[in-house]
VODO-46197 format. One record per residue (C-alpha): x, y, z negated. Coordinates in steps of 0.001 Angstrom, whole numbers, always signed. Each point is the difference from the previous one (the first is absolute). Example, Ala and Ser with C-alpha at 12.3 -4.5 7.8 and 13.67 -1.06 7.14 Angstrom:
2
{rec {+12300 -4500 -7800}}
{rec {+1370 +3440 +660}}
END
This chain:
212
{rec {+26731 -75621 -41860}}
{rec {-2918 -1276 +1427}}
{rec {-2403 +2057 -1757}}
{rec {+1996 +3090 +1068}}
{rec {-371 -1292 +3300}}
{rec {-3682 -493 -340}}
{rec {-404 +3457 -1494}}
{rec {+2004 +1716 +3135}}
{rec {-2170 -1860 +2403}}
{rec {-3383 +1319 -1753}}
{rec {+1545 +3506 +53}}
{rec {+630 -85 +3719}}
{rec {-3506 -1445 +799}}
{rec {-1419 +2818 -1890}}
{rec {+2156 +2522 +1580}}
{rec {-674 -1268 +3472}}
{rec {-3857 -103 -705}}
{rec {-99 +3771 -1030}}
{rec {+2145 +979 +2849}}
{rec {-2728 -1859 +2138}}
{rec {-2550 +1910 -1457}}
{rec {+1654 +3312 +400}}
{rec {+800 -614 +4052}}
{rec {-3986 -1332 +163}}
{rec {-1196 +3479 -1604}}
{rec {+2458 +2024 +1955}}
{rec {-1430 -1606 +3231}}
{rec {-3598 +531 -877}}
{rec {+877 +3823 -922}}
{rec {+1469 +571 +3544}}
{rec {-2980 -1826 +1674}}
{rec {-2319 +2542 -1753}}
{rec {+2091 +2994 +1143}}
{rec {-886 +1735 +3279}}
{rec {+2152 -578 +2757}}
{rec {+1976 +2997 +1377}}
{rec {-694 +481 +3477}}
{rec {+2614 +2257 +1884}}
{rec {-2459 +398 +2548}}
{rec {-2813 +1542 -2299}}
{rec {+2491 +2480 -1530}}
{rec {+554 +1771 +3186}}
{rec {-3440 -506 +1255}}
{rec {-2898 +2888 -145}}
{rec {-2577 -810 -2740}}
{rec {-2644 +887 +2630}}
{rec {-183 +707 +3463}}
{rec {+998 +3638 +1077}}
{rec {-2797 +2290 +626}}
{rec {-226 +3981 +465}}
{rec {+225 +2099 -2851}}
{rec {-3207 +1271 -1163}}
{rec {+951 +3750 +147}}
{rec {+1573 +2273 +2757}}
{rec {+3444 +1091 -933}}
{rec {-164 +2930 +1886}}
{rec {-3610 +915 -793}}
{rec {-609 +4110 +334}}
{rec {-1880 +798 -3466}}
{rec {-2422 +2242 +253}}
{rec {+884 +3648 -1050}}
{rec {-1476 +1413 -3124}}
{rec {-3111 +1683 +507}}
{rec {+1440 +3338 -926}}
{rec {+2674 -342 +2418}}
{rec {-2442 -629 +2754}}
{rec {-1904 +2802 -604}}
{rec {+3047 +2324 -2}}
{rec {+1933 -1325 +2928}}
{rec {-3134 -966 +2212}}
{rec {+2299 -2206 +2204}}
{rec {-2879 -635 +2340}}
{rec {-126 +3398 +1116}}
{rec {+3817 -255 +1032}}
{rec {+2608 +2702 +31}}
{rec {+2562 +63 -3094}}
{rec {-2946 +390 -2241}}
{rec {-3810 +709 +168}}
{rec {+358 +545 +4070}}
{rec {+2607 +2651 -810}}
{rec {+3472 +117 +1733}}
{rec {+2937 +2137 +46}}
{rec {-300 +3185 +2060}}
{rec {-3554 +471 -502}}
{rec {-1057 +3613 -1082}}
{rec {-1939 +1204 -2787}}
{rec {-3211 -40 +2035}}
{rec {+350 -3275 +1571}}
{rec {+500 -1504 -3528}}
{rec {-3039 +1908 -1326}}
{rec {-2265 -1362 +2841}}
{rec {+1286 -3619 -711}}
{rec {-75 +225 -3853}}
{rec {-3132 -1357 -1924}}
{rec {+1367 +1045 -3581}}
{rec {-719 +3043 -2074}}
{rec {+2818 +2785 +1015}}
{rec {+1046 +1129 -3524}}
{rec {+2637 +2715 +1204}}
{rec {+1165 +1531 +2915}}
{rec {+2795 +2253 +999}}
{rec {+2409 +1175 +2990}}
{rec {+2107 -2890 -244}}
{rec {-1801 -2937 -2055}}
{rec {-3576 -1642 -261}}
{rec {-1177 -2140 -2814}}
{rec {-3015 -2347 -157}}
{rec {-1242 -1885 -3101}}
{rec {-1580 -3633 +168}}
{rec {-1719 -1666 -2802}}
{rec {+38 -3874 -144}}
{rec {-3435 -1125 +770}}
{rec {+111 -2562 -3201}}
{rec {-868 +2161 -2865}}
{rec {+1457 -2278 -2541}}
{rec {+3433 +447 +1408}}
{rec {+56 +3586 -1008}}
{rec {+2239 +885 +3011}}
{rec {+791 +2599 +2767}}
{rec {+2482 +1168 +2523}}
{rec {+1383 +2885 +1482}}
{rec {+1038 +83 +3554}}
{rec {+2274 +2860 +954}}
{rec {+955 +1072 +3593}}
{rec {+3137 +2221 +194}}
{rec {+318 +2089 +3462}}
{rec {+3041 +1618 +1765}}
{rec {+77 +3643 +1109}}
{rec {-1223 -955 +3302}}
{rec {-2986 -1415 -1755}}
{rec {+367 -3606 +723}}
{rec {+12 -2298 -2969}}
{rec {+3307 -2120 -975}}
{rec {-962 -1209 -3571}}
{rec {-2178 -1800 -1514}}
{rec {-329 -643 -4077}}
{rec {-2461 -2374 -1729}}
{rec {-353 +70 -3721}}
{rec {-2161 -2557 -1758}}
{rec {-1088 +750 -3553}}
{rec {-1008 -2895 -2303}}
{rec {-901 -499 -3193}}
{rec {+978 -3861 -245}}
{rec {+3742 -840 +451}}
{rec {-1021 -3397 +1301}}
{rec {-1847 +1281 +2701}}
{rec {+2871 +2379 +939}}
{rec {+2408 -2702 -51}}
{rec {-2510 -2112 +2528}}
{rec {-295 +2934 +2300}}
{rec {+3560 +342 -75}}
{rec {+727 -3350 +858}}
{rec {-2554 +65 +2981}}
{rec {+1862 +2876 +1080}}
{rec {+3202 -1412 -97}}
{rec {-1225 -3238 +1883}}
{rec {-2120 +2072 +2465}}
{rec {+2760 +2406 +1420}}
{rec {+2273 -2949 -291}}
{rec {-1776 -1776 +2561}}
{rec {+24 +3391 +2137}}
{rec {+3425 +1335 -363}}
{rec {+1814 -3354 -1160}}
{rec {+1627 -1436 -2973}}
{rec {+3100 +2408 +439}}
{rec {-704 +2409 -2766}}
{rec {+2146 +1278 -2588}}
{rec {-624 +1742 -3563}}
{rec {+1500 +3555 -940}}
{rec {+1119 +1213 -3017}}
{rec {-3406 +1321 -854}}
{rec {-1647 -3105 +372}}
{rec {-1459 +677 +3430}}
{rec {-294 -3064 +2518}}
{rec {+1077 +1455 +3073}}
{rec {-709 -1096 +3692}}
{rec {+2115 +1728 +2831}}
{rec {-2602 -1210 +2470}}
{rec {-1044 +140 +3965}}
{rec {-3317 +4 +1439}}
{rec {-2134 +404 +2684}}
{rec {-2165 +3272 -106}}
{rec {-3724 +566 +995}}
{rec {+1598 +808 +3465}}
{rec {+2069 -2842 +368}}
{rec {+3365 +1770 -542}}
{rec {+2174 -1317 -2547}}
{rec {+689 +2004 -3066}}
{rec {+2330 -235 -2800}}
{rec {-1048 +757 -3645}}
{rec {+880 -591 -3606}}
{rec {-2667 -1641 -2532}}
{rec {+539 +426 -3865}}
{rec {-2015 -2092 -2345}}
{rec {-245 +275 -3947}}
{rec {-1826 -1497 -3066}}
{rec {-124 +3044 -2194}}
{rec {-1158 +322 -3752}}
{rec {-1270 -2468 -2528}}
{rec {-3504 -793 -1676}}
{rec {-2603 +2991 +734}}
{rec {+2169 +1745 +2136}}
{rec {+1192 -2690 +2305}}
{rec {+466 +860 +3605}}
{rec {+1252 -767 +3420}}
{rec {+1923 +2326 +2400}}
{rec {-8 -651 +3782}}
{rec {+1733 +2661 +2335}}
{rec {+698 -62 +3875}}
{rec {+2791 +2422 +1533}}
{rec {+452 +214 +3559}}
{rec {+3552 +51 +1058}}
END
C-alpha cells in the first residue's frame, strides 16, 4: 500500500513539473510576440502629404490634334466659326484646298511627324445663303493605337468644353448636344459627333460639328 502511494506521489510530482515547464514556455512565447496597440492600427503609417500628381491635370493634346484644331487661333476650330463664308474661311485657312464646290470646301492636312503616316481632311459645308453650318474632320491613320489615342484625346478635350453629359447612338457615335459662345459672343447651339472607325492600317477618327 505504501509503495503504491509513493508511486502516485512521484507521478503527481512529474505532472506538476511538466505543467510548470509548459506554463513557463508559454509565457516566454507571449513575451516575444509583439503587443497589439489599437492606436497603431488606426494611425497613419506616415504623415499626410500632397499627392505627387494632379488629379485634374489637362494632358497635352496629341500633335496631330493640335495641328488640325489649332486651338490657339480660336473659333470652333482653326480660327473658323459657324456663319463664315467660303471667302472668309479661305483667307484664314493655311492648309491646302483639295476640292471646292458651291456648297463645300475640303482642305487636307498632313501630320508634321513623317513616321506617323497620318493626314486629315477638314470639310466645310455651306448653306444656300453662303454661310458655313457644318464642319467634318476625318483622321486617316495607319496605326490603330494612334487612332485610339486621338479618339480618347478628343473625347477628353470636348468633354472638358461641352460637359460629361454625352451619349452614344446606335451607330457608335458619341454625341454632345452642346451650347457655346460664338466669336461674336452670342450663345450658339450645336451638335458634336465623334467616332473611332476602322482597324489596323485603315484606322481613323471622325469628328463633326453641326449648327442647330
